[in-house]
C-alpha positions as CSV (number, residue, x, y, z in Angstrom):
1,M,208.6,36.4,37.7
2,S,209.7,39.4,39.8
3,L,207.6,41.0,42.5
4,P,206.1,44.4,41.8
5,H,208.0,47.2,43.4
6,R,206.4,48.5,46.6
7,S,207.8,51.2,48.8
8,G,209.2,49.7,52.0
9,Y,209.0,46.1,50.7
10,R,211.6,43.7,52.2
11,A,212.2,40.1,51.1
12,P,211.2,37.7,53.9
13,V,214.1,36.3,55.9
14,R,214.3,32.6,55.6
15,P,215.4,30.7,58.7
16,S,218.4,28.5,58.4
17,P,217.5,25.0,57.1
18,S,219.9,23.4,59.5
19,L,217.9,24.6,62.5
20,V,214.3,24.2,61.4
21,E,212.1,21.9,59.3
22,P,211.9,22.7,55.6
23,P,208.8,24.8,54.6
24,S,207.3,21.8,52.9
25,E,206.5,20.2,56.2
26,K,203.4,21.8,57.6
27,P,203.2,22.5,61.4
28,G,201.9,19.5,63.2
29,K,202.4,17.2,60.3
30,T,204.8,14.3,60.7
31,T,206.0,11.7,58.3
32,D,205.0,8.1,58.9
33,I,207.9,7.5,61.3
34,F,206.9,3.8,61.8
35,G,207.8,3.3,58.2
36,W,211.5,3.2,59.2
37,V,211.4,2.7,63.0
38,I,209.8,-0.7,63.0
39,P,212.1,-2.1,60.3
40,V,215.2,-0.9,62.2
41,Y,214.0,-2.3,65.4
42,L,213.2,-5.6,63.7
43,L,216.7,-5.6,62.1
44,L,218.3,-5.0,65.5
45,L,216.3,-7.7,67.2
46,S,216.6,-10.4,64.6
47,G,220.3,-9.7,64.0
48,G,221.1,-9.6,67.7
49,F,219.2,-12.8,68.3
50,A,221.0,-14.7,65.5
51,F,224.4,-13.4,66.6
52,L,223.9,-14.2,70.3
53,R,222.8,-17.8,69.4
54,S,226.0,-18.4,67.5
55,P,229.2,-19.8,68.9
56,I,230.9,-16.5,68.0
57,A,229.2,-14.8,71.0
58,T,229.4,-17.7,73.5
59,M,231.6,-20.7,74.1
60,R,230.9,-23.6,71.8
61,G,228.6,-26.1,73.5
62,N,227.5,-23.4,75.9
63,E,225.4,-21.3,73.5
64,L,222.4,-19.3,74.9
65,S,219.1,-21.0,74.6
66,I,216.4,-19.6,72.3
67,D,214.5,-17.9,75.1
68,R,217.6,-16.6,76.8
69,A,219.1,-15.2,73.5
70,A,215.8,-13.5,72.7
71,F,215.6,-12.0,76.2
72,T,219.2,-10.8,76.1
73,T,218.6,-9.1,72.8
74,I,215.4,-7.4,73.8
75,N,217.0,-6.5,77.1
76,A,219.7,-4.5,75.3
77,V,217.7,-3.0,72.4
78,T,214.9,-1.8,74.7
79,L,217.4,-0.3,77.1
80,T,215.9,-2.2,80.0
81,G,219.1,-3.8,81.3
82,F,218.0,-6.5,83.7
83,G,220.8,-8.4,85.4
84,Q,220.8,-12.1,84.5
85,T,222.2,-15.3,86.1
86,I,224.3,-15.5,82.9
87,G,225.9,-12.0,82.9
88,L,227.6,-10.1,80.2
89,N,230.9,-10.9,81.8
90,E,230.4,-14.5,80.9
91,L,230.0,-13.8,77.2
92,R,233.0,-13.9,74.9
93,V,234.4,-10.5,73.8
94,P,232.5,-10.7,70.4
95,G,229.3,-11.3,72.4
96,Q,229.9,-8.3,74.6
97,I,230.6,-6.2,71.5
98,G,227.4,-7.4,70.0
99,V,225.4,-6.3,73.1
100,F,227.2,-3.0,73.0
101,F,226.0,-2.4,69.4
102,L,222.5,-3.4,70.3
103,M,222.4,-1.1,73.3
104,T,224.0,1.8,71.3
105,G,221.4,1.3,68.5
106,G,218.6,1.3,71.0
107,T,219.9,4.5,72.5
108,L,220.2,6.3,69.2
109,L,216.7,5.2,68.2
110,A,215.2,6.4,71.4
111,L,216.9,9.8,71.2
112,V,216.3,10.4,67.5
113,V,212.7,9.1,67.3
114,G,211.6,10.6,70.6
115,G,213.4,13.9,69.8
116,Q,211.9,14.3,66.4
117,L,208.4,13.6,67.6
118,V,208.6,15.9,70.7
119,T,210.0,18.6,68.5
120,R,207.1,18.4,66.1
121,I,204.5,18.1,68.8
122,V,205.7,21.1,70.7
123,G,206.8,23.1,67.7
124,L,210.4,23.6,68.6
125,P,212.8,25.1,65.9
126,Y,215.0,22.0,65.5
127,S,215.3,20.1,62.3
128,S,215.4,16.3,62.1
129,R,219.0,16.5,60.9
130,M,220.0,18.5,64.0
131,I,218.3,16.0,66.3
132,R,220.2,13.1,64.6
133,L,223.5,14.9,64.8
134,S,222.9,15.9,68.4
135,A,222.0,12.3,69.3
136,L,225.3,11.0,67.7
137,G,227.2,13.7,69.5
138,A,225.6,12.8,72.8
139,V,226.5,9.1,72.4
140,G,230.0,10.0,71.5
141,A,230.4,12.3,74.5
142,A,229.0,9.7,76.8
143,A,231.5,7.1,75.5
144,L,234.3,9.6,76.1
145,F,233.2,10.6,79.6
146,G,232.7,6.9,80.5
147,A,236.1,5.9,79.1
148,A,237.8,8.7,81.0
149,G,236.2,8.1,84.4
150,L,234.2,4.9,84.6
151,G,234.9,1.2,84.5
152,D,238.0,-0.8,85.3
153,T,239.2,-0.5,81.6
154,V,238.7,2.0,78.9
155,P,236.3,-0.2,76.8
156,H,234.3,-1.1,79.9
157,G,234.1,2.6,80.8
158,A,232.9,3.6,77.3
159,F,230.3,0.8,77.5
160,L,229.1,2.1,80.9
161,G,228.9,5.7,79.7
162,I,226.6,4.9,76.8
163,S,224.6,2.6,79.0
164,A,224.1,5.5,81.4
165,L,223.0,7.9,78.7
166,G,220.6,5.2,77.4
167,N,219.2,4.5,80.9
168,S,220.0,0.9,80.1
169,G,221.6,-0.4,83.3
170,L,223.9,-2.9,81.5
171,F,227.5,-3.0,82.4
172,I,230.7,-5.0,81.9
173,G,233.2,-5.3,84.8
174,K,232.2,-3.6,88.0
175,L,229.8,-0.8,88.8
176,P,231.1,2.1,91.0
177,A,229.6,2.4,94.5
178,C,226.8,4.9,94.8
179,D,229.0,7.2,96.9
180,D,231.9,7.0,94.5
181,L,232.9,10.3,92.9
182,S,232.7,8.8,89.4
183,A,229.1,7.7,90.0
184,M,228.0,11.1,91.3
185,V,229.9,13.2,88.7
186,I,229.6,11.1,85.6
187,L,227.3,8.0,85.7
188,L,224.2,9.5,87.3
189,P,224.4,12.9,85.4
190,L,224.6,10.9,82.1
191,A,221.5,9.0,83.2
192,V,219.7,12.3,83.9
193,A,220.8,13.7,80.5
194,G,219.6,10.8,78.5
195,G,216.3,10.7,80.4
196,L,215.6,14.3,79.5
197,G,216.2,13.8,75.8
198,I,217.7,15.9,73.0
199,P,215.1,18.7,72.6
200,I,215.3,19.8,76.2
201,W,219.1,19.8,76.1
202,L,219.1,21.9,72.9
203,E,216.8,24.3,74.6
204,L,219.0,24.5,77.8
205,I,222.1,25.2,75.6
206,A,220.2,27.9,73.7
207,S,219.0,29.4,76.9
208,F,222.5,29.5,78.3
209,I,224.2,30.8,75.2
210,K,221.5,33.0,73.6
211,R,219.5,33.8,76.8
212,Q,216.4,32.3,75.2
213,S,213.5,31.3,77.3
214,L,212.6,27.6,77.6
215,S,209.4,26.2,76.1
216,F,206.5,25.3,78.4
217,H,207.1,21.6,77.6
218,S,210.7,21.9,78.9
219,L,209.7,23.8,82.0
220,I,207.1,21.3,82.9
221,S,209.4,18.3,82.2
222,L,212.2,19.7,84.3
223,S,209.8,20.7,87.1
224,M,208.2,17.3,87.2
225,Y,211.6,15.5,87.1
226,G,213.1,17.7,89.8
227,S,210.0,17.4,92.0
228,A,209.9,13.6,91.7
229,Y,213.6,13.4,92.6
230,I,213.2,15.7,95.7
231,V,210.1,13.9,96.9
232,G,211.6,10.5,96.2
233,L,214.8,11.4,98.0
234,G,213.0,12.7,101.1
235,L,210.8,9.6,101.3
236,L,213.6,7.2,100.8
237,M,215.7,8.8,103.5
238,T,213.1,7.6,106.0
239,Q,212.9,4.1,104.7
240,L,216.5,2.7,105.0
241,E,216.7,-0.6,106.8
242,T,220.3,-0.2,107.9
243,D,221.8,2.7,109.9
244,K,224.2,4.8,107.8
245,A,226.0,8.0,108.3
246,L,224.2,10.9,106.7
247,P,226.6,11.3,103.7
248,A,226.3,7.6,102.9
249,A,222.5,7.6,103.4
250,L,222.2,10.7,101.1
251,A,224.3,9.0,98.4
252,T,222.3,5.8,98.6
253,C,218.9,7.4,98.4
254,S,219.9,10.0,95.8
255,A,221.3,7.3,93.5
256,S,218.2,5.2,94.1
257,A,215.8,8.1,93.4
258,I,217.6,8.7,90.0
259,T,218.2,5.1,89.0
260,A,214.6,4.1,89.7
261,R,213.5,6.7,87.1
262,S,214.6,4.2,84.4
263,A,218.4,4.0,84.6
264,G,218.2,0.7,86.6
265,F,221.8,0.5,87.8
266,S,222.2,-1.6,90.9
267,L,224.1,1.0,92.8
268,A,222.1,0.2,95.9
269,W,220.4,-3.1,96.8
270,I,216.6,-2.9,96.9
271,D,216.5,-4.9,100.1
272,Q,218.3,-2.0,101.8
273,F,214.9,-0.3,102.0
274,T,211.9,-1.2,104.0
275,R,208.8,-2.7,102.3
276,T,207.3,0.7,102.2
277,G,210.5,2.1,100.7
278,Q,210.4,-0.6,98.0
279,W,206.9,0.5,97.0
280,I,208.2,4.1,96.8
281,L,210.8,2.8,94.4
282,A,208.0,1.1,92.4
283,G,206.1,4.4,92.2
284,L,209.2,6.2,91.0
285,M,209.7,3.5,88.3
286,V,206.2,4.2,87.0
287,F,206.9,7.8,86.2
288,G,210.0,7.9,84.0
289,P,212.1,11.0,83.3
290,A,210.8,12.9,80.2
291,S,209.0,12.4,76.9
292,G,211.4,11.8,74.0
293,G,214.3,10.7,76.2
294,T,215.8,7.2,76.7
295,G,213.7,6.4,79.8
296,G,210.5,4.5,79.9
297,G,207.3,4.7,81.9
298,L,204.4,7.2,81.9
299,K,206.4,10.4,82.3
300,G,205.4,13.3,84.6
301,T,204.1,15.3,81.7
302,T,201.4,12.7,81.2
303,L,200.0,13.4,84.7
304,F,200.3,17.1,84.2
305,V,198.3,17.1,80.9
306,L,195.6,14.8,82.5
307,F,195.1,16.9,85.6
308,R,195.2,20.1,83.6
309,G,192.4,18.8,81.4
310,L,190.4,17.6,84.3
311,R,190.7,21.0,86.0
312,R,189.7,22.7,82.7
313,S,186.7,20.5,82.4
314,Y,185.7,21.1,86.1
315,K,185.7,24.8,85.3
316,G,183.3,24.3,82.4
317,G,185.9,24.1,79.6
318,R,186.2,21.4,76.9
319,P,188.8,18.7,77.4
320,D,191.3,18.7,74.5
321,R,192.7,15.8,72.6
322,A,196.0,15.8,74.5
323,M,194.1,15.0,77.7
324,A,192.3,12.1,76.0
325,I,195.6,10.7,74.8
326,A,197.1,11.1,78.3
327,A,194.2,9.2,79.8
328,A,194.4,6.5,77.1
329,W,198.1,6.1,77.7
330,I,197.7,5.7,81.5
331,L,195.0,3.1,81.0
332,T,197.1,1.2,78.5
333,Y,200.1,1.2,80.8
334,A,198.0,0.0,83.7
335,L,196.6,-2.8,81.6
336,L,200.1,-3.8,80.5
337,V,201.2,-4.0,84.1
338,F,198.0,-5.8,85.3
339,V,198.0,-8.5,82.5
340,G,201.8,-9.0,82.7
341,F,201.6,-9.4,86.4
342,L,198.9,-12.1,86.2
343,I,200.8,-14.0,83.5
344,L,204.1,-13.8,85.4
345,L,202.3,-15.0,88.6
346,E,201.3,-18.1,86.6
347,F,204.7,-18.8,85.2
348,A,206.8,-17.8,88.2
349,P,204.9,-19.2,91.3
350,Q,208.2,-19.5,93.2
351,I,208.6,-15.7,93.3
352,P,206.5,-13.8,96.0
353,A,203.6,-11.8,94.5
354,D,204.9,-8.4,95.6
355,R,208.3,-9.1,93.9
356,V,206.5,-10.2,90.7
357,L,204.6,-6.9,90.7
358,F,207.9,-5.0,91.2
359,L,209.5,-6.9,88.4
360,T,206.5,-6.3,86.1
361,I,206.6,-2.5,86.7
362,S,210.3,-2.5,86.2
363,A,209.9,-4.3,82.8
364,A,207.0,-2.2,81.6
365,S,208.9,1.0,82.4
366,N,212.2,-0.3,81.0
367,V,214.0,0.2,84.3
368,G,215.6,-3.2,84.6
369,W,215.8,-3.2,88.4
370,S,215.0,-6.4,90.3
371,H,215.7,-7.9,93.7
372,D,217.7,-10.8,92.1
373,P,219.2,-11.6,88.8
374,I,216.6,-12.9,86.3
375,S,216.4,-16.6,86.5
376,L,213.1,-17.2,84.7
377,V,213.0,-19.6,81.8
378,K,210.8,-20.4,78.9
379,S,207.3,-19.0,79.2
380,G,208.2,-16.7,82.1
381,L,211.2,-15.3,80.2
382,V,209.1,-14.8,77.0
383,T,206.4,-13.0,79.0
384,L,209.0,-10.6,80.6
385,S,210.5,-10.0,77.1
386,A,207.1,-9.1,75.7
387,I,206.5,-6.7,78.5
388,M,209.8,-5.0,77.9
389,L,209.2,-4.7,74.2
390,L,205.8,-3.2,74.7
391,G,207.1,-0.9,77.3
392,R,209.5,0.6,74.8
393,M,207.2,0.7,71.8
394,L,204.0,2.0,73.4
395,P,205.4,5.4,74.4
396,I,206.8,5.9,70.9
397,T,203.3,5.0,69.6
398,V,201.7,7.5,71.9
399,L,204.1,10.3,70.8
400,W,203.4,9.4,67.1
401,W,199.7,9.3,67.7
402,M,199.9,12.7,69.4
403,S,201.9,14.2,66.5
404,K,199.4,12.9,64.0
405,S,196.1,13.8,65.7
406,A,196.6,16.5,68.4
407,G,198.4,19.1,66.3
408,R,200.6,21.6,68.0
409,T,200.4,21.4,71.8
410,D,202.5,22.9,74.6
411,V,203.3,19.7,76.4
412,A,204.1,16.3,74.9
413,V,202.7,13.0,76.3
414,G,204.3,9.6,76.0
């Protein structure tokens, strides 16, 4: 049926379906993302566990134990990246390839799921298809950059490039030194890029090409990330145990301030810092990079939304649902760290309590940074695996909850 003729009538211009969600998706509405996320995670975990237990991945007669295979699988899929007494260099090539696919799958899941949820929460004009293609492109670019400038061989470099984008911390071969040009130009920038997530990078590209202004979410995320880096760098510069020349000290503290935000690469030893410096690193681990990226932890936007809501309430306004979600997420994270710390204390009495707490925070934030390679066994290893898995799944749950109940908001939490 044709529209009646009206003077001056113009047909509405439809936005390109490649850039925005189809009209059938109402603003603020999101599909039940757990309907496919959980099965994919379960498939990766179960398939990775079965493969790493087989003699294909390890030498016959020297297969990984059940708890060690489960830990190695979760360590890769959740992008935590703890170093172990049995390192990736000791696996056979098929085993290393298996870990590579687990890590790459975890990276794509984090970028795609987080990107789609943040896009819907904040109301950005990017379709799910565009988020998926951008995530694939980012992983491919990371592999190319890594192969070109990282690692002692091309495959090792590609592995390290994707690990950096995924804020995983896993590597095969050798890591570059923190003051090495490849670390400063390729490794650490890839870690920052993955931590920020796809939506922020799409906005940055659009801002550069089309001179579009950034959303409030991206502005706050970038501001919080930059502020935490500058404050962390300044504090860490005062907490080095050993005397270093200024360039070496800057490189060490800069790499540590970035890698503590979820990347977890052992570019600098934790023991290089005083006890106070190690607690500063623990604080940086709590607040990961940005919502919807590959990093873990609470994120700076969570604190921003909470304090903005408290300030609004103090002035007589009504707290919004976003503030309630932020408060619930902070309490949940604190509970995860507290309970995990108590259980690990029971199963790892040989480790000093402060190091157990550092390890728990590192696992809950999917950082994967520890004083020593993980030597826990059985119940201790199972507990650490559970903390890592919850640390990865809970932020996704918070983002999903926010997309379902809070409607459109200007800043995402999770």
